[in-house]
C-alpha positions in Angstrom: 265.8 8.0 145.9 262.5 6.4 144.9 259.4 7.0 142.8 258.3 10.0 144.9 261.5 11.9 143.9 262.5 10.5 140.5 259.0 10.8 139.1 256.8 13.2 141.1 259.5 15.7 142.2 261.0 15.8 138.8 257.6 16.3 137.2 256.9 19.1 139.6 260.2 20.8 139.0 259.7 20.6 135.2 256.3 22.1 135.4 257.4 24.8 137.8 260.3 25.8 135.5 258.0 26.1 132.4 257.7 22.7 130.7 254.4 21.6 129.3 252.6 18.7 131.0 253.5 16.4 128.1 257.2 17.2 128.1 257.4 17.2 131.9 255.9 13.7 131.9 258.5 12.5 129.4 261.3 13.8 131.5 259.9 12.5 134.8 259.0 9.1 133.2 262.5 8.8 131.9 264.0 9.7 135.3 262.0 6.9 137.0 262.4 4.4 134.3 266.1 4.2 135.0 265.1 2.1 138.0 262.8 -0.1 135.9 264.6 -0.8 132.5 265.8 -4.3 133.4 265.5 -6.0 130.0 268.9 -6.7 128.4 268.0 -9.3 125.8 267.8 -8.1 122.2 264.4 -8.1 120.4 264.2 -9.8 117.0 260.8 -8.6 115.7 258.4 -10.9 113.8 257.7 -8.1 111.3 261.4 -7.4 110.7 264.1 -5.6 112.6 266.3 -6.0 115.6 266.7 -3.8 118.7 269.1 -4.0 121.6 267.7 -2.2 124.7 270.1 -0.8 127.3 269.7 -2.2 130.8 269.8 0.6 133.3 268.7 -1.4 136.3 269.1 -5.0 137.5 267.2 -7.4 139.7 268.7 -10.7 140.6 267.2 -14.1 141.4 270.2 -14.8 143.6 273.1 -12.6 144.8 275.8 -15.0 143.5 275.1 -14.0 139.9 276.4 -10.4 140.4 279.3 -9.7 138.2 281.8 -6.8 137.8 280.2 -6.0 134.4 276.9 -5.4 136.2 278.5 -3.2 138.8 280.6 -1.2 136.4 278.2 -1.2 133.4 274.9 -0.5 135.1 275.2 0.8 138.7 278.2 3.1 138.1 276.8 5.1 135.2 273.2 5.1 136.2 273.0 5.0 140.0 276.3 5.4 141.8 278.2 8.0 139.8 281.8 8.2 141.2 282.7 11.4 143.0 286.4 11.4 142.0 287.7 12.7 145.4 290.8 11.2 147.0 293.9 9.5 145.8 293.1 5.8 146.0 291.0 4.4 143.2 288.2 2.9 145.3 287.9 6.1 147.5 287.4 8.0 144.2 284.6 5.6 143.3 282.5 6.8 146.3 279.6 8.9 145.3 279.7 12.6 146.3 276.8 15.0 146.2 276.9 17.4 143.2 280.5 16.4 142.5 282.7 17.8 139.7 282.0 14.7 137.7 278.2 15.1 138.2 278.5 18.7 137.0 280.5 17.6 133.9 277.7 15.1 133.1 275.3 18.1 133.2 277.5 20.2 131.1 277.9 17.5 128.4 274.1 17.3 128.1 273.7 21.1 127.9 276.4 21.4 125.3 275.0 18.6 123.1 272.9 19.4 120.0 269.1 18.9 120.3 268.1 15.3 119.4 264.8 13.5 119.2 265.6 11.9 122.5 267.1 14.9 124.4 264.2 15.1 126.9 264.7 11.4 127.6 268.4 12.0 128.2 267.5 14.9 130.5 265.4 12.6 132.6 268.2 10.0 132.8 270.7 12.6 133.7 268.5 14.1 136.5 268.0 10.6 137.9 271.8 10.1 138.2 272.3 13.6 139.4 269.7 13.3 142.2 271.1 10.0 143.3 274.5 11.7 144.1 272.7 13.1 147.1 271.0 10.0 148.4 273.9 7.6 147.5 276.7 9.8 148.7 279.6 8.2 150.5 278.7 4.7 149.1 279.8 3.0 145.9 278.2 0.1 144.0 281.3 -1.9 143.6 282.1 -4.7 146.1 285.4 -3.9 147.8 286.4 -4.8 151.3 284.6 -2.7 153.9 284.3 0.7 152.2 280.4 0.5 152.2 280.3 -0.4 155.9 277.3 0.9 157.9 278.1 0.4 161.6 275.8 1.1 164.5 272.9 2.2 162.4 270.3 4.3 164.2 267.0 5.5 162.6 265.0 8.2 164.4 261.6 6.9 165.6 262.5 3.2 165.0 263.8 0.5 167.3 266.8 -1.7 166.6 264.4 -4.7 166.3 262.5 -2.8 163.6 265.6 -2.0 161.7 266.8 -5.6 161.7 263.3 -6.8 160.6 263.1 -4.1 157.9 266.4 -5.0 156.3 265.7 -8.7 156.5 262.5 -8.2 154.6 264.3 -6.2 152.0 266.8 -9.1 151.5 263.8 -11.4 150.8 262.2 -9.0 148.4 265.3 -7.6 146.6 268.2 -10.1 146.8 271.0 -7.6 146.2 270.4 -6.2 149.7 271.7 -9.5 150.9 275.2 -8.4 149.7 276.5 -6.3 152.7 279.4 -4.9 150.7 277.3 -3.5 147.8 276.1 0.1 147.8 274.1 1.1 150.9 272.8 -2.5 151.4 273.6 -2.4 155.1 271.3 0.6 155.5 268.6 -0.9 153.3 266.4 1.8 151.6 266.8 4.2 154.5 269.0 6.6 152.4 266.4 6.7 149.7 263.4 7.6 151.8 263.2 11.4 152.1 261.5 11.6 155.5 264.2 9.5 157.4 266.6 10.9 159.9 269.4 8.4 160.6 273.0 8.0 161.6 275.8 5.5 161.2 279.6 5.0 161.5 281.5 4.6 158.2 284.5 2.5 157.3 286.9 5.2 158.5 285.2 5.4 161.9 283.5 8.7 161.1 280.0 9.1 162.6 277.4 10.6 160.2 274.0 12.1 161.1 271.8 12.5 158.1 268.5 14.4 157.6 267.2 13.0 154.3 264.7 15.8 153.7 267.5 18.3 153.7 269.4 16.3 151.2 266.3 15.9 149.0 265.5 19.7 149.1 269.1 20.5 148.1 268.9 18.0 145.3 265.6 19.4 144.2 266.9 23.0 144.1 269.9 22.0 142.1 267.7 20.0 139.6 265.5 23.2 139.4 268.6 25.2 138.4 269.6 22.6 135.8 266.1 22.7 134.3 266.3 26.5 134.0 269.7 26.2 132.3 268.2 23.5 130.0 265.3 25.8 129.0 267.7 28.7 128.4 269.7 26.4 126.0 266.6 24.8 124.4 263.9 27.5 124.6 261.6 25.5 122.3 260.5 23.6 125.4 259.6 26.7 127.4 255.8 26.9 127.6 255.4 29.2 130.6 257.3 31.5 132.9 259.1 29.8 135.8 257.6 29.8 139.3 260.3 31.2 141.6 262.0 28.7 143.8 261.1 30.5 147.0 257.4 29.9 146.1 257.7 26.1 145.7 260.3 25.3 148.3 258.0 25.2 151.4 255.6 22.7 149.8 258.6 20.6 148.6 260.0 20.6 152.1 256.6 19.6 153.6 256.3 16.7 151.2 259.9 15.5 151.7 259.2 15.4 155.5 255.9 13.5 155.0 256.2 10.0 156.6 254.6 6.9 155.2 255.0 4.0 152.8 256.0 4.8 149.2 252.4 4.7 147.8 251.2 7.0 150.6 254.0 9.5 149.8 253.2 9.3 146.1 249.5 10.0 146.8 250.5 13.1 148.7 252.5 14.4 145.7 249.6 13.7 143.4 247.2 15.6 145.6 249.6 18.6 145.9 250.0 18.8 142.1 246.2 18.5 141.5 245.5 21.1 144.1 248.0 23.4 142.3 250.2 23.9 145.3 253.3 24.7 143.1 251.9 27.6 141.1 251.4 25.9 137.8 248.1 25.1 136.2 246.8 21.6 135.9 245.1 20.7 132.6 241.3 20.8 132.9 241.0 17.2 131.7 243.3 16.1 134.4 247.0 15.2 133.8 248.4 11.7 133.6 250.1 11.4 137.0 250.2 7.7 137.4 253.5 5.9 136.6 253.3 2.5 134.9 256.6 1.0 134.1 255.1 -0.9 131.2 253.4 2.1 129.5 256.1 3.0 127.0 257.1 -0.6 126.2 253.4 -1.6 125.5 253.0 1.5 123.2 256.1 0.4 121.2 256.0 -3.4 121.1 253.2 -5.9 120.8 253.7 -9.2 122.5 252.0 -12.4 121.3 252.5 -16.1 122.3 253.2 -18.8 119.7 251.5 -22.2 119.8 254.0 -23.5 122.4 253.8 -20.4 124.7 256.9 -18.5 123.6 256.7 -14.7 123.3 256.8 -13.2 119.9 257.5 -9.5 119.5 256.1 -7.2 116.9 257.1 -3.6 116.3 254.1 -1.3 116.5 253.6 1.4 113.9 255.8 4.3 114.8 258.3 2.2 116.8 261.2 4.3 115.5 259.7 7.4 117.1 258.4 5.7 120.3 259.3 6.9 123.8 260.6 3.5 124.7 263.1 3.5 121.8 264.1 7.1 122.5 264.8 6.2 126.2 267.2 3.4 125.2 268.8 5.6 122.6 269.4 8.2 125.3 270.6 5.6 127.8 273.2 4.2 125.3 274.6 7.7 124.7 274.6 8.5 128.5 276.4 5.3 129.3 279.1 5.8 126.7 279.7 9.4 127.7 280.0 8.5 131.4 282.2 5.4 131.0 284.3 6.4 128.0 284.6 10.2 128.1 284.0 11.7 131.5 285.3 9.1 134.0 288.6 8.4 132.2 289.4 12.1 132.4 289.5 11.6 136.1 291.6 8.4 136.0 288.5 6.2 136.6 288.3 3.3 134.1 285.1 1.4 134.3 284.2 0.4 130.8 
């Protein structure tokens, strides 16, 4: 899934279930930032201190630098959560929508004590949870032909367009040039909610997929998780929930809206500002723009020294910043997935 779901849908669901704008923004930003936290080098601050961020995403300059540590340490816990079905190890690595493992991830969050970064962990968890719908039947570990996408058809698009589309992705995002990784052979088609597509998998099974149905199912389950979260942590409940039946038609309409990512995001913003989901918009107008540098710039000042090297300075309040809290939450999430939940299912990835 992309920005339109990870940020705008999650923000909408948070507001509809009773979160304040500020807390909904924190959860939604954390959800989307999972796709953008690429920095993995430690920061040694000029004004003292040292901080090691957790990389939850990766972008490569060339495909040949991909390693098992990246696949198992980043994509498995944050994007392609194993479903645990089957008897053979790599079959159990395939993502399954709303799997038992995904539900155990949710349960671990709900049964954990309230921490300063609980909302950030909620956003990360919802990102991984939602991706079990869009990434189902694929895994982000390179192994033989398990991720095969044969005879890909996309409704409304020609074969020439599909070839051109995926070739352009390979130029822009090099990991799509690795045909055995994730859903690379289908490009971003599985992540775009308006798409209807079909393909034959490595077992010769033909699949026909309506992404808007997957997205709506994912949204409804995220809505239920948010209600459970607010029941467990009522301190975050600001207003009464809007019933699912009242928001589902507008969600479905937006998921079926065709267009480029920026066009789809604009449609979400307009729907929120026009109060299509039953919650009030602050009179001064809510912050509905996503800037992947927002939290980092609020926590860390960057200066250049006399030879052009970056120098990093902790801003006042760094220890309570959203950027630090996100990485604290990511570290806990990664440990829980790799060292507690997956081993209980015989899956060793860390």
